[in-house]
N, C-alpha and C positions, 0 to 999 in steps of 0.2 A: 504494500499500499504506500502510495505517495500522497503527501498532504501539500496542496497547492493553494495559494491565495493570490487573487488579483491585486496588483500593486495599488490600484485606486481604492480598493476596500481597506487595505492595510493603512494607507495614508489617511483615509477618512477616520478610521478608528484612532490613529495616533493624534490627529488634529483634535478629536473630541477629548482625548486624554490631556493634551496640552491646554485646551481651553478650560477644562475643569480644575486644573491644578490650583491650589494644593489639595483639592478633594479628589477622591477616586472618581473614575468614569466607568460606565458599563454600557455595552450595546450587544445586540444579538448578531450572529453571523448567519447568512443565508447562502445557499449554494446547492450543489448536487454531488451525488456519488456516480462515478462512471468508470467502468472497466477496472474496478477495484481501487480507484483513486478517489480522493475527496477534493473537490474544487470549491473554494469559498469565493463567491462572486460579489457579495455586497454586505453592507451593515444596515442595521435597523435599530433606531433608538426606541426602546419600549416606552409606552406611556406610564406615567406615575413613577419615574425613577427617583430614588432617594440616595443622596450622596453625602459623605463627610470625609474627613481626612483619614479615617480608618475603615470605611466600608462603603459599599455601593450595592443597591438592590433595586428590585422593581416589583410591582404588584402583579402576581400571577393572575389575579382576577380581572385585570384590565387588558391582558394580552389578547389581541385578535388571533384568529386562526392564521398561522404563518406557514405557508407552503415552502418547503425547502429549508427549514431552520436546521442548521448544522451544529450550532453551539454558541459560545459567548466570547466576548473580548472584554477585559477590564484592565484598569491601571492600578499600579501600586506607587503612590507618591513617595514612599520611603526608598525607592530605588531597587527593591528586590523583585525579581520576576518569578519566584517560586511560589507554589500555592500554599495558602494557609489552611487550617482545618475548615474554616467557613467556605473557602473556595472549593475544597473537596466535596462538601455537601452540595454546593451549587452544581458542580460537575456531574454529580449523580442524578440530577434532576433535569438538566437542560442540554440535550444534545450530546454528541460524542466528542466534540473538538472544542478546546478552550485555549485562548491566547491570553497571556498576561504580559503587559508592558511595564517595565520599571522606569522611573524617572531617570533621565530627561526625555524619554519617549522617542528615541531614535529607532530605526529599524533593527539595529544591532542590540537593542535592549528588550527584545520581544522573544518570549519562549512559547512553545505550543505543547499542549498536554492532551492525552486521550484517556478514556476509561477512568480509573480511580486515581489519576494523577501521574501517569507515566509520561515522561518528557519524550517528545518526538521532534524530529527535524521537519522543516517545511521549506518550500521553495516559493519565491515571489515571482509572479508572472506579469510581464508587460513593463513598459517604460513609464 
């Protein structure tokens, strides 16, 4: 399996993280699975997000039906891009792929995780 993310989707998520700093930022990732690979094509900011310097969340009750939801992206203002216990709980509920960006939110400060928090590599597609 190869994990792919379109550059515009990654840049959009990183821009959200930068604009929310010093609070966390969260968004949903949409895309598709094809030929055993996962392609993330876009981001979606869920309604009712709540953020602070130490957490980000959204109301499950306010989510519309989202076709092609693959997982989540969120930021860690403390600079760490590894998942916390709360992140692992989110991973178990929302899709199979999760990206965490650590401050200062460059492409090199992003990690991807699947399942219960297993770190995986990913490739950015496009210019």
